C-alpha positions in Angstrom: -14.4 -8.2 -0.4 -10.5 -7.7 0.3 -8.9 -7.1 3.1 -5.2 -4.7 3.3 -2.1 -6.8 5.2 1.2 -5.9 6.6 4.5 -7.5 7.2 7.5 -5.4 8.2 11.3 -6.4 8.2 13.4 -5.5 11.0 17.4 -5.3 10.1 18.4 -6.7 13.6 22.1 -5.6 13.4 20.8 -1.9 12.7 18.4 -1.3 15.1 19.1 0.4 18.6 16.4 -0.6 20.6 14.9 2.9 21.4 11.4 1.4 21.0 10.3 4.0 19.0 8.2 1.7 17.1 6.7 0.5 19.4 5.2 3.1 20.5 4.3 4.4 17.1 2.6 0.7 16.0 -1.4 1.0 16.2 -2.3 -2.6 16.5 0.4 -3.4 19.3 2.7 -5.4 16.5 6.0 -4.6 17.8 8.1 -5.4 20.8 11.7 -5.7 22.0 13.2 -8.8 22.2 14.7 -10.1 25.1 17.5 -11.1 22.8 20.3 -8.7 21.7 22.5 -8.1 18.8 25.6 -7.8 17.5 26.4 -4.2 19.0 24.1 -5.2 22.4 21.0 -4.0 21.6 17.5 -5.5 22.4 15.8 -5.0 18.9 12.7 -4.9 17.6 10.7 -7.3 15.7 7.1 -8.5 15.4 6.0 -9.8 18.3 1.9 -10.0 16.8 2.2 -10.0 13.0 -1.5 -11.4 12.2 -2.3 -7.5 13.8 0.2 -5.7 11.1 -2.0 -3.5 8.7 1.0 -2.1 7.4 0.4 1.8 8.3 5.0 1.9 7.8 4.3 4.3 11.3 7.1 2.3 12.5 9.6 2.8 9.2 8.3 6.3 9.2 10.0 7.0 13.0 12.5 4.5 13.0 16.2 7.3 13.5 18.2 4.5 11.5 15.3 3.5 8.2 16.2 -0.6 9.6 12.4 -1.5 9.1 10.9 -2.3 5.6 7.1 -2.3 5.2 5.7 -4.7 3.1 1.3 -4.1 1.8 -0.9 -6.8 0.3 -4.7 -7.0 -0.4 -5.8 -10.6 0.2 -9.3 -11.1 -1.4 -11.5 -13.0 2.0 -13.1 -16.0 1.3 
């Protein structure tokens, strides 16, 4: 049996911390960091990476296209 896992990559320097991705994530994977990027914004990051299903909702709603989503099928043992 196989399971799909996901991973997101956020370009933290272009992220404006709008939190649209946080709201769009159905599995509560993404949060805004307490730290700020070079522009002074709290950027998005994977708070709960094990829950990511690679749905790409975050990437679709990101107005600055700073999120890339990867999906991988892994065999369950």
